[in-house]
Structures are given as structure tokens and as C-alpha cells.
C-alpha positions in Angstrom: -7.5 38.1 -1.2 -5.2 35.8 0.7 -5.3 32.2 -0.6 -5.3 29.2 1.7 -1.9 27.4 1.4 -3.5 24.0 0.9 -5.5 25.1 -2.1 -2.5 25.4 -4.4 -0.9 22.7 -6.4 2.8 22.8 -7.2 5.3 20.8 -9.2 6.2 19.0 -6.0 2.6 17.7 -5.6 2.6 14.0 -4.8 -0.1 11.4 -4.7 0.8 10.5 -1.2 -1.1 12.4 1.4 0.9 13.5 4.5 -0.5 14.0 7.9 1.1 15.0 11.3 -0.1 14.3 14.8 1.0 15.1 18.3 -0.3 12.1 20.2 -2.4 9.1 19.3 -5.1 11.0 17.3 -4.1 11.7 13.7 -4.5 15.2 12.4 -6.4 16.0 9.3 -4.2 15.7 6.2 -3.9 18.7 3.9 -4.5 17.7 0.2 -1.3 19.3 -1.0 1.2 21.7 0.6 4.2 23.4 -1.0 6.2 22.8 2.2 7.2 19.2 2.8 6.1 17.6 6.0 8.8 16.3 8.5 8.1 12.7 7.4 8.7 13.5 3.7 12.1 14.7 4.7 13.3 11.2 5.7 10.8 8.6 4.4 10.2 7.8 0.8 7.3 5.7 -0.4 7.1 4.2 -3.9 4.8 4.0 -5.9 2.3 6.8 -5.1 -0.7 4.5 -5.7 -1.6 0.9 -6.6 -4.5 -0.3 -8.7 -5.8 -3.9 -8.7 -8.2 -5.6 -11.2 -8.9 -9.0 -12.8 -5.4 -9.1 -14.3 -3.4 -7.7 -11.3 -4.0 -9.2 -7.9 -0.6 -8.5 -6.3 1.5 -5.4 -5.7 4.4 -4.1 -3.7 5.1 -0.8 -2.0 8.7 0.1 -1.1 9.5 2.2 2.0 12.9 3.9 2.3 14.2 5.6 5.4 16.5 8.4 4.2 17.3 9.6 7.7 20.2 8.6 10.0 18.2 6.7 12.7 16.0 3.6 12.6 12.3 4.3 12.5 9.5 2.0 13.6 6.3 2.3 11.6 2.8 0.9 11.7 1.3 -0.1 8.3 -2.5 -0.2 7.9 -5.4 0.2 5.5 -7.5 3.2 6.4 -10.5 4.5 4.5 -10.2 8.1 3.5 -12.4 10.3 1.3 -11.8 13.4 -0.9 -13.8 16.6 -0.6 -14.5 19.0 -3.4 -11.7 21.3 -2.3 -9.2 18.4 -2.7 -8.6 17.8 1.0 -8.6 14.1 2.1 -10.0 13.0 5.4 -10.4 9.8 7.3 -14.0 8.6 6.8 -15.0 9.1 10.4 -13.7 12.7 10.4 -15.3 13.5 7.0 -18.7 12.2 8.3 -18.6 14.8 11.1 -18.3 17.7 8.6 -21.3 19.2 6.8 -19.3 19.2 3.5 -18.0 15.6 4.0 -21.1 13.5 4.8 -22.1 13.0 1.2 -18.6 11.9 0.2 -18.2 9.6 3.2 -21.5 7.9 2.3 -20.4 7.3 -1.3 -17.1 5.6 -0.6 -16.8 1.9 -1.4 -14.1 0.5 0.9 -11.4 -1.8 -0.3 -10.2 -2.5 3.2 -11.7 -6.0 3.5 -10.6 -6.9 -0.1 -6.9 -6.4 0.4 -4.2 -8.0 2.6 -1.0 -6.3 3.5 2.2 -7.6 5.0 4.0 -6.7 7.2 1.8 -4.6 9.5 4.8 -3.2 11.4 8.4 -2.7 10.4 11.7 -1.2 11.6 13.1 1.0 8.8 16.9 1.0 9.0 18.6 4.0 7.3 19.2 3.4 3.6 17.6 -0.1 3.7 14.4 -0.5 1.6 11.5 -2.3 3.2 9.0 -4.0 0.9 5.3 -4.1 1.8 3.3 -6.7 -0.1 -0.3 -6.1 -1.0 -2.6 -8.9 -2.2 -6.1 -8.7 -3.6 -7.9 -11.4 -1.7 -11.4 -10.8 -3.0 -12.6 -9.3 -6.3 -16.1 -7.9 -6.1 -18.7 -8.2 -8.8 -18.0 -6.1 -11.9 -21.2 -4.1 -11.4 -20.0 -3.1 -7.9 -17.9 -0.1 -9.0 -14.5 1.1 -7.9 -13.4 0.4 -4.3 -10.6 2.2 -2.4 -8.7 2.3 0.8 -5.4 4.0 1.7 -2.2 2.2 2.8 -1.1 4.4 5.7 2.4 4.4 7.2 2.6 5.9 10.7 5.7 6.5 12.8 5.8 5.0 16.3 7.7 7.0 19.0 10.7 5.1 20.5 10.0 3.3 23.9 12.3 5.7 25.7 10.5 8.8 24.3 9.0 11.1 26.9 9.6 11.4 30.7 9.1 8.7 33.3 7.0 9.3 36.4 10.1 9.3 38.6 11.9 11.8 36.4 8.9 14.1 36.3 8.6 13.9 40.1 12.3 14.8 40.5 12.2 17.8 38.2 8.7 19.2 38.9 7.8 21.3 41.8 4.9 20.6 44.2 1.5 20.8 42.7 3.1 21.2 39.3 2.0 19.2 36.2 4.4 18.7 33.3 4.0 16.8 30.1 5.9 16.1 26.9 4.4 16.0 23.4 5.8 13.5 20.9 4.9 14.0 17.3 3.6 11.2 15.2 3.9 11.4 11.4 2.3 9.5 8.6 2.0 9.1 4.8 -0.9 7.6 3.0 -1.3 6.4 -0.6 -4.5 5.1 -2.3 -5.1 1.4 -3.0 -7.7 1.1 -5.8 -9.7 -2.0 -6.8 -11.5 -2.1 -10.1 -13.7 -5.1 -10.7 -14.7 -3.9 -14.2 -12.8 -2.1 -17.0 -11.8 1.4 -16.1 -13.8 4.3 -17.4 -11.4 7.2 -17.1 -12.7 10.5 -18.6 -12.4 14.1 -17.5 -13.3 17.7 -18.5 -12.0 21.0 -17.3 -14.4 23.8 -16.4 -14.3 27.4 -15.4 -10.6 28.0 -16.2 -9.5 31.5 -15.2 -6.5 33.5 -14.0 -6.4 34.8 -10.5 -3.9 36.9 -8.5 -4.2 35.8 -4.8 -1.6 36.5 -2.1 0.2 33.3 -1.3 3.0 32.2 1.0 4.8 29.7 -1.2 6.4 27.8 1.7 4.0 28.5 4.5 6.5 30.6 6.4 7.4 33.6 4.2 5.1 36.6 4.0 2.3 36.2 1.3 2.9 37.8 -2.0 0.7 38.4 -5.0 1.2 35.8 -7.7 -0.6 34.5 -10.8 -2.6 31.3 -10.3 -4.7 29.3 -12.8 -8.0 28.2 -11.2 -10.4 25.6 -12.6 -12.6 22.6 -11.8 -11.4 19.1 -12.7 -14.6 17.2 -13.5 -14.7 13.4 -13.4 -16.8 12.4 -16.5 -16.4 8.6 -16.3 -17.3 6.1 -13.5 -13.7 5.5 -12.5 -11.4 7.9 -10.6 -9.1 10.1 -12.7 -5.5 10.7 -11.9 -3.0 12.7 -13.9 -0.8 15.8 -14.4 -1.4 19.4 -15.3 0.6 21.7 -17.5 0.0 25.4 -18.3 1.6 26.7 -21.5 1.5 29.7 -23.7 -0.4 28.9 -27.0 2.1 29.0 -29.9 5.2 29.0 -27.8 8.5 27.8 -29.2 9.1 24.0 -29.2 10.9 22.9 -26.1 9.8 25.9 -24.0 9.2 25.1 -20.3 5.6 25.2 -19.1 4.5 28.2 -17.0 3.0 25.9 -14.4 3.0 22.2 -13.5 1.0 20.1 -11.0 1.5 16.4 -10.8 -0.5 13.6 -9.2 -3.9 15.3 -9.2 -6.9 13.0 -8.8 -10.7 13.0 -8.4 -12.1 10.0 -6.6 -15.6 8.5 -7.3 -17.2 9.9 -4.1 -17.1 13.4 -5.7 -17.8 14.5 -9.2 -15.4 17.4 -9.3 -12.7 19.2 -7.4 -11.1 22.6 -7.4 -7.6 22.9 -8.7 -5.4 26.0 -8.4 -2.0 26.0 -10.2 0.6 28.7 -9.5 2.4 29.8 -12.7 5.9 31.4 -13.0 4.7 34.6 -14.6 1.6 36.5 -15.6 0.8 36.2 -19.3 1.8 39.1 -21.5 -0.7 41.2 -23.4 -2.2 39.1 -26.2 -0.9 35.8 -24.9 -3.4 32.9 -24.6 -2.8 30.1 -22.1 -3.7 26.5 -22.5 -4.2 24.0 -19.7 -3.7 20.3 -20.4 -4.6 17.4 -18.1 -2.9 14.1 -19.1 -3.6 10.7 -17.7 -1.1 9.0 -15.4 -3.2 6.0 -14.6 -4.5 3.6 -17.2 -3.0 5.3 -20.3 -0.1 7.4 -19.1 0.5 10.5 -21.3 -2.9 10.4 -22.9 -4.5 13.9 -23.0 -7.8 13.7 -21.1 -8.9 17.3 -21.2 -7.8 20.8 -22.3 -9.0 24.3 -21.5 -8.0 27.8 -22.8 -7.7 31.0 -20.9 
């Protein structure tokens, strides 16, 4: 069996969803991918999510251009939903999919509740840019969790592409030429909780698999051990945390066999599939334990465990 690359979670997993587009229409974001997107190579965004409630109505996001050239970006709130396989789609795109209609219908948008500034910025190399986010309206406590995604999208330079005169000078008669300019983006969740958070989770169906996987999306697939399970949201709030796979009874201080950070389940779905590559197959007689710890309301708190 050859596993889809986007189905695997690695230690490099981030909360931010990356997407790439060639032209004005944004491509579908993969939920996670071992290989970094071009934008990840030069743009850093911190933190990876923001949560607002009765006691926290203001937040900041810091953008840092780690490249060597200035980059102009648009900054906007876009509604996105998660599907059971972990992929995240813009609502209008999810609504067109048979497996996305139910999730799109369940989303409670926070787009009209939040204000962001600035909406456009020029990111100079090595100079941090602060984006301020303010909760303008807090819904009723019974209204449930709301969410939108702060999305940063690159804007091609004005001189990108070919002018009409240049195209006419280089092209032959009856010849059409065009140039594609890539547009990149990063997206992080903005969560509004009118009531106290109800963060609970369970793990189901944990098992060991041996799919063929290309770890970087370019090298030939090879057989590797993967822990597969369902992360089930048991409370009314979204869950967000980190996975570790360890050998039961291992020596204190031993490194985990597998790690996946920044894994969440949003309220529009009840569960999602998680697949975690591990560094080696367990030896005969070894038992594995999977631990999911909170990285949201109570960082470090163990939310769920499962044995293999």
C-alpha cells in the first residue's frame, strides 16, 4: 500500500496551514506535509493560533520575513473547515465536496467578530511585522465556539510578468505566450470561545501499519512503520495538542519513537484520522503507548492515551 503524503504527521507539523497558488485562485491546503512549502522557507508566523474569550479580547501575530527581499502580503480572515482526514479547506471549496458539505454547514464563523490591522504590509527582511487582532463582539455563551483563519498571502511585485509590448516583441505571429507567477500563503486559526472551554479527547483504533511513504515528497517511497489512530473530540470545544509514541517501560530520558505536534480537531467534525511515522518498528514483546497532551487551555495535561 502506498500512503498519501498528506496523511502523515511528523515532528515538523505546525498549526499553520500552508497553501500554494499559481494565479489569483488559492489552491487547496494540505493538512500537513513533511516537505516545507516555499513560503515556510522565508516567512515565519508566531503564534500558530490565537484564542479569544471573556478575559482575552486582544491578541497579536508576528510575521517575520527570513528571506533577502521585501515581500508584500495581504492579511485577511478566511473561513476554513477541517475534514475527517485532517485536510483544511476554504468553506466554499469544502461545500462543493461530498465529504465536506456537513463540515461546512457546522462551522460557526468568527470573521464578523474579529478586527485585524493592518490588512496589507510590506515585510522587510529581518524586520518583524505585528498584526493586531481584536475581539469586537462576544457572542452569547450558549452560541458555541466560533473560528476563522488569519490568512497571509503573498502579492507578486508590480513588475512581475511580461508586458504586452515585450510579449509582442518576443512572440511570433499567431503565438500566445503567458507567464505563471506563484502566490503563497499561510493560515492560522482564530478561535472565539464565549463560554468556558470544554476540552476532552479520546484515542480509538490505535494500530501499527507499514505503508510505503516518501518522507519528503520527492524521494522514492519506502516501507516504514506508522502508528494509525482516530483522535476523537469528546468535549464541545476544539482540541489541540501533541502526540508522543513511546515504548512502555523504556528507560527514563529515552527519546520517543514518534512525535507529532500541533494536531487539532475542530468542532465541525467529531474525529479525525492521525498517522504518525515512528523511527523503528517495535521489537518482539515491546508494547507501544501513544499519549496526546493538551497544548491549548492546559498545556502539558494528558488528554488521552492508547496502547498498541
